[in-house]
C-alpha positions in Angstrom: 90.8 -41.2 -84.8 93.6 -43.8 -86.2 94.2 -47.0 -84.0 97.1 -47.6 -83.0 97.8 -50.6 -85.3 96.8 -48.2 -88.0 99.5 -45.6 -86.6 102.4 -48.5 -86.9 102.0 -49.1 -90.4 103.0 -45.2 -90.8 106.8 -45.8 -91.9 109.2 -43.1 -90.9 113.0 -42.4 -92.3 113.5 -40.5 -89.0 111.9 -39.9 -85.6 110.3 -36.5 -84.7 111.8 -33.8 -82.9 109.0 -32.4 -80.8 109.0 -29.8 -78.4 106.6 -28.7 -75.5 107.0 -25.5 -74.4 106.4 -25.0 -70.4 107.6 -22.5 -67.6 109.5 -23.1 -65.0 107.7 -22.9 -61.3 110.1 -22.2 -58.6 113.5 -20.5 -58.3 115.1 -21.1 -55.2 117.3 -17.6 -54.5 118.7 -19.4 -51.4 121.1 -22.4 -53.0 124.7 -22.7 -52.9 127.8 -20.5 -55.1 127.9 -23.3 -57.8 124.6 -23.9 -59.3 121.1 -22.8 -58.9 118.2 -25.1 -58.3 115.0 -24.7 -60.6 111.6 -27.1 -60.2 109.5 -26.6 -63.4 106.4 -28.8 -64.9 107.8 -30.3 -68.1 105.0 -31.3 -69.9 101.0 -32.6 -68.8 98.4 -35.2 -70.3 96.7 -32.4 -71.6 96.9 -31.3 -75.5 99.1 -28.2 -76.0 99.0 -25.5 -77.9 100.9 -27.4 -80.7 98.2 -30.3 -80.9 100.8 -32.5 -79.1 99.8 -34.8 -76.3 101.7 -37.0 -73.8 99.5 -39.8 -72.5 99.2 -41.0 -69.0 101.9 -43.6 -69.3 104.4 -41.4 -71.4 104.3 -39.8 -67.5 104.4 -42.8 -65.7 107.1 -44.2 -67.8 109.7 -41.4 -67.5 109.3 -41.4 -63.5 109.5 -45.2 -63.2 112.8 -44.7 -65.2 113.9 -41.3 -64.2 117.4 -43.1 -63.9 117.7 -43.1 -67.6 116.8 -39.4 -67.5 118.4 -37.6 -64.9 121.2 -35.6 -66.6 119.5 -34.3 -69.9 120.7 -30.8 -70.3 118.8 -27.5 -69.8 120.3 -25.5 -72.8 119.3 -21.9 -74.2 121.0 -19.2 -76.8 123.4 -18.0 -74.4 124.2 -15.1 -77.1 120.9 -14.2 -76.9 120.0 -14.6 -73.5 123.5 -12.7 -72.8 122.7 -9.9 -74.8 118.9 -9.1 -73.3 117.4 -10.9 -76.9 114.1 -12.2 -74.6 111.9 -12.4 -77.1 113.3 -14.5 -79.7 114.8 -17.1 -78.1 114.1 -20.8 -79.7 115.3 -24.2 -80.3 117.9 -22.8 -82.9 117.2 -26.0 -85.2 119.3 -26.2 -88.0 117.2 -27.3 -90.7 120.0 -28.5 -93.1 121.9 -30.9 -90.8 118.7 -31.3 -87.9 120.9 -30.3 -85.3 120.3 -27.9 -82.6 122.4 -25.5 -82.0 121.9 -24.4 -78.4 124.3 -24.4 -75.5 124.3 -26.3 -71.8 123.6 -24.0 -69.1 122.5 -26.5 -66.4 121.1 -30.5 -66.3 118.0 -32.1 -64.5 118.6 -34.1 -61.6 114.8 -35.2 -60.5 111.8 -36.2 -62.1 108.6 -36.5 -60.4 104.3 -36.6 -61.1 101.8 -34.2 -59.8 98.3 -33.7 -60.2 97.4 -29.9 -60.6 94.1 -28.6 -58.8 91.8 -29.4 -62.1 93.2 -32.8 -62.1 95.6 -32.3 -65.1 98.7 -35.0 -64.8 101.9 -33.3 -64.6 105.7 -34.2 -65.0 107.9 -32.5 -62.8 111.4 -31.9 -63.3 113.9 -30.3 -60.8 117.3 -28.8 -62.7 120.8 -27.3 -61.5 121.9 -24.4 -63.5 125.4 -23.7 -63.8 126.8 -20.6 -61.6 129.8 -20.5 -64.1 128.1 -18.3 -66.6 127.1 -15.2 -64.2 125.4 -13.4 -66.8 123.0 -16.1 -68.1 122.4 -16.6 -64.1 121.0 -12.7 -64.1 119.3 -13.2 -67.0 117.3 -15.9 -65.9 116.7 -14.3 -63.0 115.7 -11.4 -64.5 113.1 -13.2 -66.6 111.8 -15.1 -63.6 110.9 -12.3 -61.4 109.1 -10.5 -64.4 107.4 -14.1 -65.1 108.5 -14.9 -68.3 110.5 -17.6 -67.7 109.7 -20.7 -70.2 110.8 -23.5 -70.8 110.2 -26.0 -74.3 110.9 -29.7 -73.9 112.7 -31.5 -76.2 111.9 -35.4 -77.4 112.6 -38.0 -79.6 109.1 -39.6 -80.9 109.2 -42.5 -83.5 105.7 -42.9 -83.6 102.3 -41.8 -82.0 99.9 -43.9 -80.4 97.1 -42.1 -82.4 96.2 -39.1 -84.4 92.7 -37.4 -84.7 92.1 -36.9 -87.8 89.2 -34.2 -87.1 91.4 -32.2 -84.1 95.3 -33.1 -85.5 96.0 -34.1 -81.8 98.8 -36.2 -81.3 99.4 -38.7 -78.7 102.6 -40.0 -77.7 102.9 -42.8 -75.4 106.1 -44.1 -73.6 107.0 -46.6 -76.2 106.8 -47.3 -79.3 107.4 -50.8 -81.5 109.7 -51.4 -78.7 111.6 -48.1 -79.0 111.4 -45.5 -76.3 110.1 -41.9 -77.1 112.8 -40.7 -75.2 112.7 -36.9 -73.6 116.1 -35.7 -74.1 116.1 -32.1 -73.2 114.4 -28.7 -72.2 115.4 -25.2 -73.6 114.5 -22.0 -72.5 112.1 -20.1 -75.1 110.3 -17.1 -75.9 106.5 -19.1 -76.3 105.1 -21.4 -74.4 102.9 -23.8 -75.7 102.0 -25.6 -72.5 100.6 -22.7 -70.4 100.8 -24.9 -67.2 104.7 -24.8 -67.2 105.5 -22.4 -64.7 108.4 -22.3 -62.6 107.4 -22.8 -59.1 111.2 -22.7 -57.5 114.2 -20.9 -58.5 117.3 -21.4 -56.1 119.8 -18.3 -57.4 121.4 -17.2 -54.0 123.1 -13.5 -55.1 126.0 -14.1 -56.9 128.6 -13.1 -54.2 131.3 -15.6 -55.5 131.0 -17.0 -59.0 133.6 -19.3 -60.6 136.8 -16.8 -62.5 135.3 -13.7 -60.6 136.4 -12.3 -57.0 133.4 -11.9 -53.9 131.3 -9.0 -54.7 130.5 -6.1 -52.1 126.9 -5.7 -51.4 126.0 -2.1 -50.3 123.1 -1.8 -48.2 120.6 0.9 -50.0 119.3 3.6 -47.9 116.1 4.6 -49.0 115.9 8.4 -49.9 118.7 9.2 -48.2 116.9 9.3 -45.3 115.1 12.4 -46.0 111.3 12.4 -44.5 109.1 13.0 -47.6 106.4 15.8 -46.8 103.1 15.0 -48.2 100.6 17.3 -49.0 96.8 17.4 -50.1 94.6 14.4 -51.0 94.3 11.8 -53.7 90.5 11.9 -54.8 90.2 9.4 -57.4 93.5 7.4 -57.4 93.4 3.9 -55.7 97.5 4.7 -54.6 98.1 5.9 -51.6 101.2 8.9 -51.6 103.6 6.2 -50.2 103.2 4.1 -53.0 103.5 6.9 -55.6 106.6 8.3 -53.5 107.9 4.7 -54.6 107.4 4.8 -58.0 108.7 8.5 -58.3 111.8 7.3 -56.3 112.4 4.3 -58.3 111.9 5.7 -62.0 114.6 8.8 -60.6 117.0 6.3 -59.6 116.5 2.9 -61.4 118.1 0.1 -60.9 120.7 -1.6 -63.4 119.2 -5.0 -64.5 122.6 -6.2 -65.0 124.7 -5.4 -61.8 121.7 -4.8 -59.4 122.9 -1.8 -58.3 120.9 1.4 -58.1 121.9 4.9 -60.0 121.5 7.6 -57.0 119.7 11.0 -59.1 117.5 12.3 -57.0 115.8 12.4 -53.7 112.4 13.6 -53.1 111.4 16.6 -50.2 108.0 17.1 -50.9 105.0 15.3 -52.3 101.7 17.3 -53.8 99.0 15.3 -56.1 100.1 16.4 -59.2 103.8 17.4 -58.7 107.0 16.6 -56.8 109.8 18.3 -55.4 113.0 16.7 -55.4 116.8 17.4 -54.6 119.4 16.9 -57.0 122.0 14.2 -55.4 124.9 16.4 -56.5 124.0 19.6 -55.7 121.3 19.8 -52.3 120.8 23.5 -53.5 119.6 22.7 -56.8 115.4 21.3 -56.7 113.3 20.4 -59.5 109.7 21.0 -59.4 108.5 17.6 -62.0 104.8 17.1 -62.9 103.0 13.8 -63.0 100.2 11.7 -63.5 98.6 9.1 -63.0 97.2 6.1 -65.2 95.4 2.5 -64.4 97.7 3.0 -61.0 101.1 3.8 -62.8 103.5 7.2 -62.3 104.1 9.2 -65.5 106.3 11.9 -65.1 106.7 14.5 -67.1 109.4 15.2 -70.1 112.5 16.3 -68.8 112.4 19.5 -70.6 109.6 20.3 -68.8 111.2 20.0 -65.3 110.9 24.0 -63.5 114.7 24.2 -61.4 114.7 26.3 -58.4 117.2 26.3 -55.2 116.4 25.2 -51.5 113.2 26.4 -50.1 111.9 26.2 -53.8 111.9 29.8 -54.8 112.3 30.2 -58.8 115.1 31.6 -60.0 114.8 35.6 -61.0 112.2 35.9 -58.2 112.6 39.0 -55.5 111.9 37.4 -52.0 111.0 41.0 -50.7 108.3 41.6 -53.6 107.1 38.1 -52.7 106.4 38.3 -49.8 104.9 42.2 -49.9 102.2 40.5 -52.4 101.7 37.8 -50.3 100.3 40.3 -47.8 98.0 42.1 -50.0 97.0 38.9 -51.4 96.0 37.0 -47.9 94.2 40.5 -46.7 92.5 40.3 -50.1 91.8 36.5 -49.2 90.6 37.1 -45.9 88.1 40.4 -46.9 86.8 37.9 -49.9 86.2 34.9 -47.1 84.2 37.6 -44.8 81.9 38.3 -47.5 82.0 34.9 -48.9 81.0 33.8 -45.3 78.3 36.4 -45.1 76.3 35.7 -48.0 76.9 32.1 -47.2 75.0 32.7 -44.0 72.1 34.1 -46.0 71.9 31.5 -48.4 72.2 29.0 -45.7 68.9 30.5 -44.3 67.1 30.8 -47.7 67.9 27.7 -48.0 66.9 26.1 -44.3 63.5 27.9 -44.8 63.0 26.3 -48.2 64.0 22.9 -46.6 61.4 23.2 -43.8 58.9 24.2 -46.3 59.4 21.3 -48.6 59.8 19.1 -45.3 56.0 20.3 -44.7 55.0 19.3 -47.7 56.7 15.9 -47.8 54.7 15.4 -44.7 51.4 15.9 -45.9 52.1 14.1 -49.1 53.0 11.0 -46.7 50.1 11.6 -44.6 48.1 11.1 -48.0 49.4 8.4 -49.1 49.1 6.3 -45.8 45.2 7.5 -46.2 45.0 6.2 -49.8 46.7 3.1 -49.0 44.0 2.7 -46.0 41.0 3.4 -48.1 42.8 0.9 -51.0 43.1 -1.6 -48.4 39.5 -1.5 -47.5 37.9 -1.2 -50.9 40.2 -4.2 -51.5 38.3 -6.3 -48.5 35.1 -5.4 -49.6 35.7 -6.8 -53.3 37.2 -9.9 -51.9 33.9 -9.8 -49.8 32.0 -9.5 -53.1 34.2 -11.8 -55.0 33.5 -14.8 -51.9 29.4 -13.6 -51.9 29.7 -14.3 -55.8 31.5 -17.5 -55.6 29.3 -18.8 -52.9 25.7 -17.7 -55.3 27.4 -19.0 -58.2 27.7 -22.6 -56.3 24.3 -21.8 -55.1 23.1 -21.7 -58.5 24.8 -24.4 -59.7 23.2 -26.9 -56.9 19.6 -25.4 -57.9 19.7 -25.5 -61.4 18.7 -29.3 -61.7 15.6 -28.9 -59.6 14.8 -25.5 -61.2 15.0 -27.5 -64.5 12.1 -29.8 -63.1 10.1 -27.1 -62.0 10.0 -25.4 -65.2 9.3 -29.0 -66.8 6.4 -29.5 -64.4 5.3 -25.9 -64.9 5.4 -26.0 -69.1 3.4 -29.4 -68.5 1.1 -28.2 -66.7 -0.2 -25.3 -68.8 0.3 -28.0 -72.1 -2.3 -30.0 -70.3 -4.4 -26.8 -69.9 -4.1 -25.9 -73.3 -5.0 -29.8 -74.5 -8.2 -29.3 -72.2 -9.2 -25.8 -73.4 -8.7 -26.8 -77.3 -9.8 -30.6 -77.0 -13.5 -28.6 -76.2 -13.3 -26.8 -79.7 -11.1 -28.7 -82.1 -11.8 -32.0 -83.4 -10.4 -35.3 -82.8 -8.4 -34.6 -86.1 -7.1 -31.5 -85.3 -5.6 -32.1 -82.2 -3.9 -34.7 -83.2 -2.5 -33.0 -86.2 1.6 -31.7 -85.8 0.9 -28.3 -86.4 -1.7 -28.2 -82.9 0.8 -30.6 -81.0 4.1 -28.0 -81.7 1.6 -25.6 -80.9 1.0 -26.8 -77.4 4.4 -27.6 -77.0 5.5 -24.3 -77.5 2.4 -23.0 -75.5 1.5 -20.8 -78.5 -1.9 -20.2 -77.7 -2.2 -17.5 -80.4 -1.1 -20.1 -83.3 -3.8 -22.6 -81.5 -6.7 -19.6 -82.0 -6.3 -19.3 -85.5 -6.2 -23.0 -85.5 -9.8 -23.1 -84.1 -11.1 -20.3 -85.7 -10.1 -21.7 -89.2 -11.6 -24.8 -88.3 -14.6 -22.9 -86.9 -15.2 -21.1 -90.3 -14.6 -24.4 -92.5 -17.7 -25.6 -90.1 -19.7 -23.0 -90.7 -19.3 -23.1 -94.4 -19.5 -26.8 -95.1 -22.4 -28.0 -97.9 -25.0 -29.1 -95.9 -25.7 -25.4 -94.5 -26.9 -26.8 -91.2 -26.9 -25.1 -88.1 -25.4 -26.8 -85.1 -27.5 -27.2 -82.2 -26.8 -25.5 -79.0 -24.6 -22.2 -79.1 -24.0 -20.0 -82.5 -20.7 -18.7 -83.5 -20.6 -16.1 -85.7 -17.5 -15.1 -87.9 -15.9 -11.8 -87.1 -15.6 -11.4 -91.0 -19.8 -11.4 -91.4 -21.3 -8.0 -92.2 -25.0 -8.8 -92.2 -27.3 -7.2 -89.2 -28.2 -9.6 -86.7 -31.3 -7.9 -84.9 -34.5 -8.1 -86.8 -35.4 -4.3 -87.8 -38.4 -4.4 -84.9 -36.4 -5.2 -82.0 -33.9 -2.4 -83.4 -36.1 0.2 -83.6 -37.0 -1.0 -80.0 -33.5 -0.6 -78.6 -32.8 2.9 -80.3 -36.3 4.5 -79.5 -35.9 7.4 -77.2 -37.1 7.0 -73.6 -40.1 8.9 -72.0 
């Protein structure tokens, strides 16, 4: 972003003529015969589509010094506007002379500031459009009614307060180096750069008396020559009503001249059906036409003129014998009546069958519904049981957690008791040195009596096979691996001898 001081250092040979496109907001249709009154948003303090932004000081400066700007012109290319070239209106800037070649059609009489609902500050202006140009007034009315009346304000800018290098937005202040960045006009254009620039009021009373013209006679319009339209059928898909469809058809067949605002009467509507309409020729009321139509996006589209079917009053097509037509109609009525009776009879039979099937289906549905209720009750009961078990599980888990410290103490006491029993037992068997060995202490701590037995047997064997071969007093321990016969032969004979 460039600062104001940096921008002031940028030299310019001439001031820029910049424009901000806007749209009229109001056009009053009850003014006088000299001018129309127009209210419009000229510009805002937000960047427009041309990356140009008029800041708050600029808007307030114009309003505070509005006496200086009252009288600036409202301009347009009159030739294009009066010829209906609405899509090609611009400032007509001559690049060779740098002049704007547009025509003055009015002037501004007041300026004020307003704040939009989204907080945007707007410069509003009131202008008067001269009625000395009747065609210009008619074209402006047409543009206003279609929502296409748009403007572009014209300003003489000597310098910018700031220029954003990243976004390219140029900011315009009311003053630049002692010079006024003046607002000097507004032009009717085709494409606006300021989206809020819309008309709010256009005062444009019907041009009864314009300068150089006599009083116009106003002709009262009678809709459809007071013929009551008969509607047949009913729309199923369209959001339009029959009356809205008939109004569109009436306006298509009897268009209004955009210049004179007079309607051309060609046809009157007699009957309206869902897909075609019967109309009467305005010059020959005996002559009728059947016109097909369709509806697309709530817009009525009539069939091509060459596809219209011509007839006469009551709409009997040419070349049709009315007597033969009546006879055929009677035959068709009888056949239709017979077919209707047969159809009704078949319909009753089918209806009875369908009622029986429906009754059976209803009974099945009731049985299934009862089963569903039963299953739901079972599910609820099981769920209650599950919830009770879960609560019991939680309770037991909490009890176990509370008893775990006591369990550990009990288990430790029981183990200590068993270890003491093993010490007592094997102290009598094993030597003091063996009892103190790591192997014995480990076996005792693990309560491994098998291991202790092995150690005891091993120690006893070693003692029995020592170097001194002395027999200990007291109990004799015999190794299980000994193969000698310990009984004397005489005793053996007595034991195994037969008894008397």
